[in-house]
C-alpha positions in Angstrom: 78.4 7.1 18.2 77.4 8.5 14.8 79.8 9.9 12.3 81.4 13.3 13.0 78.9 16.1 12.9 78.6 17.9 9.5 77.5 21.5 8.9 75.9 23.4 6.0 75.1 27.0 5.3 72.1 28.2 3.2 73.0 30.9 0.8 70.0 33.1 1.6 71.2 33.6 5.1 74.9 34.5 4.5 75.8 35.1 0.9 74.4 38.6 0.6 75.3 39.2 -3.0 79.0 38.8 -2.2 81.1 40.3 -5.0 83.6 37.4 -4.7 81.7 34.1 -4.5 84.9 32.0 -4.7 86.3 33.8 -1.6 83.0 33.4 0.3 82.9 29.7 -0.3 86.5 29.2 0.6 85.9 31.0 3.9 83.0 28.7 4.7 85.3 25.7 4.1 87.9 27.2 6.4 85.3 27.7 9.1 84.4 24.0 9.0 81.4 23.8 6.7 81.3 21.0 4.1 77.9 21.7 2.5 75.9 24.6 1.2 72.2 24.9 0.5 69.8 26.7 -1.8 72.6 28.0 -4.0 71.9 29.8 -7.2 73.1 27.5 -10.1 75.4 30.3 -11.3 77.5 29.7 -8.1 77.6 25.9 -8.1 81.0 25.8 -9.7 82.5 28.3 -7.2 81.0 26.3 -4.2 82.3 23.0 -5.6 85.7 24.4 -6.3 86.0 25.4 -2.6 85.3 21.7 -1.7 81.7 22.2 -0.7 78.8 19.9 -1.5 75.6 21.3 -3.0 73.0 19.7 -0.7 69.6 20.8 -2.0 67.4 22.7 -4.5 64.4 24.6 -3.2 61.1 23.6 -4.8 58.0 25.7 -5.5 54.8 25.9 -3.5 55.6 27.4 -0.2 52.4 29.4 -0.1 50.4 28.1 -3.1 51.1 24.5 -2.4 50.6 20.8 -3.0 47.8 20.7 -0.3 45.4 21.9 -3.0 44.7 19.6 -6.0 44.1 22.6 -8.2 47.8 23.5 -7.8 49.1 20.2 -8.9 49.1 20.8 -12.6 51.4 23.8 -12.1 53.6 22.5 -9.3 54.2 18.8 -10.2 55.9 19.4 -13.5 58.2 22.0 -11.8 59.2 19.6 -9.1 59.7 16.8 -11.6 62.1 19.1 -13.5 64.0 19.8 -10.3 64.3 16.1 -9.6 65.9 15.7 -13.1 68.2 18.7 -12.5 69.2 17.4 -9.1 69.9 13.9 -10.5 72.0 15.3 -13.3 74.0 17.6 -11.0 74.3 14.9 -8.2 72.5 17.1 -5.7 70.8 14.8 -3.2 67.7 16.7 -2.1 64.8 18.8 -3.4 62.9 20.7 -0.8 59.0 20.6 -1.0 56.3 22.3 0.9 52.6 22.0 1.9 51.4 25.5 1.1 49.1 27.7 3.1 45.8 26.5 4.6 43.5 29.1 3.2 40.6 27.5 5.2 41.4 24.0 4.0 41.3 21.3 6.7 44.6 19.5 7.5 43.4 16.0 6.8 42.4 16.9 3.2 45.6 18.9 2.7 47.8 16.1 3.8 45.9 13.7 1.5 46.4 16.1 -1.4 50.1 16.4 -0.7 50.4 12.6 -0.7 48.5 12.4 -4.0 51.1 14.6 -5.6 54.2 13.4 -3.8 53.6 9.7 -4.1 54.3 9.6 -7.9 57.0 12.2 -7.5 58.8 10.2 -4.8 58.8 7.2 -7.1 60.4 9.2 -9.8 62.9 10.7 -7.3 63.8 7.2 -6.2 64.7 6.1 -9.7 66.8 9.3 -10.0 68.5 8.6 -6.6 67.1 11.9 -5.3 65.2 12.5 -2.0 62.4 14.9 -1.7 62.6 16.6 1.8 59.4 18.1 3.2 59.7 21.1 5.4 57.4 22.2 8.3 57.3 25.9 9.4 56.1 27.8 12.4 53.1 30.2 12.3 55.3 33.0 13.7 57.3 33.2 10.5 54.9 31.7 8.0 51.3 32.6 8.9 48.7 30.1 7.7 51.3 27.6 6.5 49.5 24.2 6.8 52.4 21.9 7.9 53.1 23.8 11.1 53.6 20.7 13.2 55.9 17.7 13.1 53.1 15.2 13.0 52.0 16.5 9.6 55.4 15.9 8.1 55.9 12.4 9.6 52.4 11.3 8.8 52.9 12.4 5.2 56.1 10.4 5.0 54.4 7.4 6.4 51.4 7.8 4.0 53.5 8.0 0.9 55.7 5.2 2.1 58.8 5.9 0.0 62.5 6.0 1.0 62.7 9.1 -1.3 60.4 11.3 0.7 61.7 12.4 4.1 61.5 15.4 6.4 63.6 18.5 6.6 63.3 19.1 10.4 63.8 22.7 11.4 64.4 22.8 15.1 63.7 26.5 15.4 60.4 26.3 13.7 59.2 23.3 15.6 60.4 24.7 19.0 58.4 27.9 18.2 55.4 25.6 17.9 56.0 24.0 21.2 57.2 20.6 19.9 59.4 18.2 21.8 62.2 18.2 19.2 64.4 15.5 20.8 61.5 13.1 20.9 60.4 14.1 17.4 63.8 13.5 15.8 65.0 10.5 17.7 61.6 8.8 17.5 61.4 9.3 13.7 65.1 9.2 12.8 64.6 7.2 9.6 62.3 9.8 8.3 64.7 12.8 8.9 67.0 13.6 6.1 68.2 17.1 7.1 68.1 19.4 10.1 68.1 23.2 10.3 69.0 25.1 13.5 68.5 28.7 14.9 67.7 30.2 18.3 64.3 31.4 19.4 62.5 33.7 19.6 64.1 35.8 16.9 65.8 33.2 14.7 69.3 34.2 15.7 72.5 32.1 15.8 72.2 28.9 17.9 73.6 28.8 21.4 74.8 25.8 23.5 72.2 26.6 26.2 69.8 29.2 25.1 66.0 29.2 24.8 66.5 26.0 22.7 69.0 23.8 24.6 71.2 22.8 21.6 73.8 21.2 23.8 71.2 18.5 24.9 69.6 18.3 21.5 72.7 17.8 19.4 74.1 15.2 21.9 70.8 13.2 21.9 70.3 13.3 18.2 73.9 12.5 17.4 73.9 9.6 19.8 70.7 8.3 18.3 72.6 7.8 15.0 71.8 10.9 13.0 74.5 11.3 10.4 73.0 14.0 8.1 73.9 17.7 8.0 73.1 20.4 10.5 72.2 23.5 8.5 72.7 26.9 10.2 69.6 28.8 9.0 69.2 32.0 10.9 69.2 35.8 10.5 72.9 36.6 10.6 74.7 39.5 12.4 76.7 41.9 10.3 79.9 40.1 11.3 78.4 36.9 10.2 81.6 34.9 9.6 82.7 35.4 13.3 79.1 34.5 14.4 79.0 31.4 12.2 82.3 30.2 13.7 80.9 30.6 17.2 77.7 28.8 16.3 79.7 25.8 14.9 81.7 25.6 18.2 78.4 25.7 20.2 77.0 22.8 18.2 80.2 20.8 18.2 80.4 21.2 22.0 76.9 19.8 22.2 77.9 16.7 20.3 80.6 15.9 22.8 78.8 17.2 26.0 76.8 15.4 28.7 74.1 13.1 27.4 70.6 14.6 27.2 67.9 13.4 29.5 65.4 11.0 28.2 62.6 13.6 28.6 64.1 15.7 25.8 62.9 19.3 25.2 59.6 19.9 26.9 56.9 21.8 25.1 57.0 25.5 26.0 54.7 28.4 25.6 55.0 29.7 22.0 57.1 32.9 21.5 56.4 35.6 19.0 59.5 36.4 17.0 61.8 36.4 14.0 
């Protein structure tokens, strides 16, 4: 069995310009979170004082991305600077993206991403930082190129560095009809971080909703995944109560019945959140 399951909370989902950052982060710690994501640098001291780890820094290029060579001159120096910042602050991950297609074919786009990320991954390795590449669904990010798990895993394999891995968002890939259990357990060494939400409207995860998190968490945990599970969803007004319930749902999955070997079957895509 893997180490105890660890949870993180991205600030963009839950912080909401809280007038008392210190109290907000203390509440996260009380709920059972040990990490936070995408935190504004001005709040790093408050998060750390509450006993939370800063897990990642978001990079540029979500829409105008590394899949086009003409963007490299602008994006590569920015990502390099974030690697240096992450190393100095002892933040383990920098999130990177493909960018939108804009009519470009995926094979060329993947090759262009690898051209940029190869040297950056070597620099990240020296700095003891990992670049984590994120895939999105078309429902939330229309025209995003890396809209399938194969793109991400092929990119990691092409670059061939321990310092480039995947941020696997279960909600996004389930929206695209992916078999998420097979994806994650079959490529476990390439997965650095996981995000979770329920489909179709990107709400809080449930133990047995449209996405069967009970089965998924159990299978991935038993396969040896020891990274964080980041709750990344559109929160309800009473988000602390909802977050606590989501943590309980995921924890129950880690100790529930073993998932079937077939995993999560591909489903018809939903339109939502």
